[in-house]
DSSP file (Angstrom, degrees, kcal/mol; ACC not computed):
  #  RESIDUE AA STRUCTURE BP1 BP2  ACC     N-H-->O    O-->H-N    N-H-->O    O-->H-N    TCO  KAPPA ALPHA  PHI   PSI    X-CA   Y-CA   Z-CA
    1    1 A X     >        0   0    0      0, 0.0     4,-1.9     0, 0.0     5,-0.1   0.000 360.0 360.0 360.0 -40.2  133.2  196.8   94.6
    2    2 A X  H  >  +     0   0    0      1,-0.2     4,-2.4     2,-0.2     5,-0.2   0.860 360.0  56.4 -65.4 -34.6  134.1  193.1   95.0
    3    3 A X  H  > S+     0   0    0      1,-0.2     4,-2.3     2,-0.2    -1,-0.2   0.889 106.4  49.8 -63.5 -38.6  130.4  192.2   95.4
    4    4 A X  H  > S+     0   0    0      2,-0.2     4,-2.5     1,-0.2    -1,-0.2   0.904 110.5  49.5 -66.9 -41.0  129.7  193.8   92.0
    5    5 A X  H  X S+     0   0    0     -4,-1.9     4,-2.3     2,-0.2    -2,-0.2   0.907 111.9  48.4 -64.7 -41.3  132.5  191.9   90.3
    6    6 A X  H  X S+     0   0    0     -4,-2.4     4,-2.3     2,-0.2    -2,-0.2   0.903 111.6  50.1 -65.5 -40.8  131.3  188.6   91.9
    7    7 A X  H  X S+     0   0    0     -4,-2.3     4,-2.3     2,-0.2     5,-0.2   0.916 111.5  47.6 -63.5 -43.9  127.7  189.3   90.7
    8    8 A X  H  X S+     0   0    0     -4,-2.5     4,-2.6     1,-0.2    -2,-0.2   0.902 111.5  51.5 -63.7 -40.7  128.9  190.1   87.2
    9    9 A X  H  X S+     0   0    0     -4,-2.3     4,-2.4     2,-0.2    -2,-0.2   0.891 109.8  49.5 -63.2 -39.8  131.0  186.9   87.2
   10   10 A X  H  X S+     0   0    0     -4,-2.3     4,-2.1     2,-0.2    -2,-0.2   0.919 113.3  45.0 -65.4 -44.2  128.0  184.8   88.3
   11   11 A X  H  X S+     0   0    0     -4,-2.3     4,-2.1     1,-0.2    -2,-0.2   0.909 114.3  49.7 -65.9 -41.7  125.7  186.2   85.6
   12   12 A X  H  X S+     0   0    0     -4,-2.6     4,-2.2    -5,-0.2    -2,-0.2   0.899 110.5  49.6 -64.0 -40.9  128.4  185.8   83.0
   13   13 A X  H  X S+     0   0    0     -4,-2.4     4,-2.2     2,-0.2    -1,-0.2   0.891 110.0  50.2 -68.9 -37.7  129.1  182.2   84.0
   14   14 A X  H  X S+     0   0    0     -4,-2.1     4,-2.2     2,-0.2    -1,-0.2   0.909 111.8  48.5 -65.0 -40.6  125.4  181.3   83.9
   15   15 A X  H  X S+     0   0    0     -4,-2.1     4,-2.4     2,-0.2    -2,-0.2   0.878 109.9  52.0 -67.6 -35.9  125.1  182.8   80.5
   16   16 A X  H  X S+     0   0    0     -4,-2.2     4,-2.6     2,-0.2    -2,-0.2   0.900 109.9  49.7 -65.2 -40.1  128.2  180.9   79.3
   17   17 A X  H  X S+     0   0    0     -4,-2.2     4,-2.3     2,-0.2    -2,-0.2   0.919 111.3  48.5 -64.8 -42.9  126.8  177.6   80.5
   18   18 A X  H  X S+     0   0    0     -4,-2.2     4,-2.1     2,-0.2    -2,-0.2   0.924 113.6  46.4 -64.1 -43.7  123.5  178.3   78.8
   19   19 A X  H  X S+     0   0    0     -4,-2.4     4,-2.1     1,-0.2    -1,-0.2   0.914 112.3  51.4 -64.3 -41.7  125.2  179.2   75.5
   20   20 A X  H  X>S+     0   0    0     -4,-2.6     5,-2.8     1,-0.2     4,-0.5   0.876 110.5  48.1 -63.3 -38.1  127.5  176.1   75.8
   21   21 A X  H  <5S+     0   0    0     -4,-2.3     3,-0.3     3,-0.2    -1,-0.2   0.868 111.5  49.8 -71.6 -35.1  124.5  173.8   76.4
   22   22 A X  H  <5S+     0   0    0     -4,-2.1    -2,-0.2     1,-0.2    -1,-0.2   0.867 118.6  38.2 -70.5 -34.7  122.6  175.2   73.4
   23   23 A X  H  <5S-     0   0    0     -4,-2.1    -1,-0.2    -5,-0.2    -2,-0.2   0.433 108.4-123.3 -94.0   0.5  125.6  174.8   71.1
   24   24 A X  T  <5 +     0   0    0     -4,-0.5     2,-0.7    -3,-0.3    -3,-0.2   0.892  58.8 151.4  57.2  43.5  126.7  171.5   72.6
   25   25 A X     >< -     0   0    0     -5,-2.8     4,-1.4    -6,-0.2     3,-0.3  -0.907  30.9-169.5-108.4 108.0  130.1  173.0   73.4
   26   26 A X  H  > S+     0   0    0     -2,-0.7     4,-2.3     1,-0.2     5,-0.2   0.748  82.9  63.9 -71.1 -23.2  131.6  171.3   76.5
   27   27 A X  H  > S+     0   0    0      2,-0.2     4,-2.2     1,-0.2    -1,-0.2   0.925 103.5  46.8 -66.2 -44.3  134.4  173.8   76.7
   28   28 A X  H  > S+     0   0    0     -3,-0.3     4,-2.4     2,-0.2    -2,-0.2   0.901 112.0  51.3 -63.1 -40.9  132.0  176.7   77.4
   29   29 A X  H  X S+     0   0    0     -4,-1.4     4,-2.2     1,-0.2    -2,-0.2   0.920 111.2  46.9 -64.0 -43.3  130.1  174.6   80.0
   30   30 A X  H  X S+     0   0    0     -4,-2.3     4,-2.1     2,-0.2    -1,-0.2   0.880 111.5  50.9 -68.6 -36.5  133.3  173.7   81.8
   31   31 A X  H  X S+     0   0    0     -4,-2.2     4,-2.2     2,-0.2    -1,-0.2   0.911 110.8  50.0 -64.3 -41.5  134.5  177.4   81.8
   32   32 A X  H  X S+     0   0    0     -4,-2.4     4,-2.1     2,-0.2    -2,-0.2   0.894 109.9  49.9 -63.1 -40.7  131.1  178.4   83.2
   33   33 A X  H  X S+     0   0    0     -4,-2.2     4,-2.2     2,-0.2    -1,-0.2   0.904 110.3  50.3 -65.8 -40.9  131.3  175.9   86.0
   34   34 A X  H  X S+     0   0    0     -4,-2.1     4,-2.3     1,-0.2    -2,-0.2   0.902 110.0  50.6 -64.2 -40.3  134.8  177.0   86.9
   35   35 A X  H  X S+     0   0    0     -4,-2.2     4,-2.3     2,-0.2    -1,-0.2   0.893 109.3  50.8 -64.8 -38.6  133.7  180.6   87.1
   36   36 A X  H  X S+     0   0    0     -4,-2.1     4,-2.3     2,-0.2    -2,-0.2   0.909 110.2  50.0 -64.3 -41.1  130.8  179.6   89.3
   37   37 A X  H  X S+     0   0    0     -4,-2.2     4,-1.7     2,-0.2    -2,-0.2   0.899 110.2  49.9 -63.8 -40.3  133.2  177.8   91.6
   38   38 A X  H  X S+     0   0    0     -4,-2.3     4,-0.9     1,-0.2    -2,-0.2   0.917 112.2  47.4 -64.4 -42.6  135.5  180.8   91.8
   39   39 A X  H  X S+     0   0    0     -4,-2.3     4,-1.7     1,-0.2     3,-0.4   0.877 109.2  55.0 -65.1 -36.8  132.6  183.1   92.6
   40   40 A X  H  X S+     0   0    0     -4,-2.3     4,-2.6     1,-0.2     5,-0.2   0.844  99.0  61.4 -65.7 -33.6  131.4  180.6   95.3
   41   41 A X  H  X S+     0   0    0     -4,-1.7     4,-0.6     1,-0.2    -1,-0.2   0.852 111.1  39.8 -61.1 -33.8  134.8  180.7   97.0
   42   42 A X  H  X S+     0   0    0     -4,-0.9     4,-0.6    -3,-0.4    -1,-0.2   0.785 118.3  47.1 -84.3 -28.5  134.3  184.4   97.6
   43   43 A X  H  X S+     0   0    0     -4,-1.7     4,-2.1     2,-0.1     3,-0.2   0.896 100.3  62.8 -81.4 -41.8  130.6  184.2   98.5
   44   44 A X  H  X S+     0   0    0     -4,-2.6     4,-2.5     1,-0.2     5,-0.2   0.873 100.6  50.0 -60.8 -44.9  130.4  181.3  100.9
   45   45 A X  H  X S+     0   0    0     -4,-0.6     4,-2.2    -5,-0.2    -1,-0.2   0.908 112.6  48.3 -62.2 -38.5  132.6  182.8  103.7
   46   46 A X  H  X S+     0   0    0     -4,-0.6     4,-2.2    -3,-0.2    -1,-0.2   0.879 110.6  52.4 -66.1 -36.7  130.6  186.1  103.7
   47   47 A X  H  X S+     0   0    0     -4,-2.1     4,-2.3     2,-0.2    -2,-0.2   0.942 111.5  44.8 -63.0 -48.2  127.4  184.1  103.8
   48   48 A X  H  X S+     0   0    0     -4,-2.5     4,-2.5     1,-0.2    -2,-0.2   0.868 111.8  53.0 -66.4 -35.1  128.5  182.1  106.9
   49   49 A X  H  X S+     0   0    0     -4,-2.2     4,-2.4    -5,-0.2    -1,-0.2   0.903 110.5  48.0 -64.8 -40.4  129.8  185.2  108.6
   50   50 A X  H  X S+     0   0    0     -4,-2.2     4,-2.0     2,-0.2    -2,-0.2   0.891 111.8  48.9 -67.0 -39.9  126.4  186.9  108.0
   51   51 A X  H  X S+     0   0    0     -4,-2.3     4,-2.1     2,-0.2    -2,-0.2   0.919 112.2  48.9 -64.4 -43.5  124.5  183.8  109.4
   52   52 A X  H  X S+     0   0    0     -4,-2.5     4,-2.1     1,-0.2    -2,-0.2   0.924 112.6  46.9 -62.7 -45.3  126.8  183.7  112.4
   53   53 A X  H  X S+     0   0    0     -4,-2.4     4,-2.8     1,-0.2     5,-0.4   0.847 110.5  54.3 -66.2 -32.5  126.4  187.4  113.1
   54   54 A X  H  X S+     0   0    0     -4,-2.0     4,-1.7     2,-0.2    -1,-0.2   0.890 110.0  45.7 -67.6 -39.1  122.6  187.0  112.7
   55   55 A X  H  < S+     0   0    0     -4,-2.1    -2,-0.2     2,-0.2    -1,-0.2   0.877 118.3  42.8 -70.5 -36.5  122.4  184.3  115.2
   56   56 A X  H  < S+     0   0    0     -4,-2.1    -2,-0.2    -5,-0.2    -3,-0.2   0.931 130.9  22.3 -75.9 -45.4  124.6  186.1  117.7
   57   57 A X  H  < S+     0   0    0     -4,-2.8    -3,-0.2    -5,-0.2    -2,-0.2   0.582 107.2  91.2-100.1 -11.4  123.1  189.6  117.3
   58   58 A X  S  < S-     0   0    0     -4,-1.7     2,-0.9    -5,-0.4    -4,-0.0  -0.178  81.8-104.6 -83.3 174.6  119.6  188.7  115.9
   59   59 A X              0   0    0      1,-0.2    -1,-0.1    -2,-0.0    -3,-0.1  -0.842 360.0 360.0-100.8  98.7  116.3  188.1  117.7
   60   60 A X              0   0    0     -2,-0.9    -1,-0.2    -5,-0.2    -5,-0.0   0.395 360.0 360.0-109.4 360.0  115.7  184.4  117.6
């Protein structure tokens, strides 16, 4: 469930940034960047955990 929420947040933030850049609204762009950073905080630890498990259990 958390993955779906993070994915929706990422898509929403990218669309907010695009709309903000087209309308030259710096508030939308900054809100989009903050949302991307919040989503990244949740994604990065899972990514590193997956890479670590892949190196330990994978066939390299």
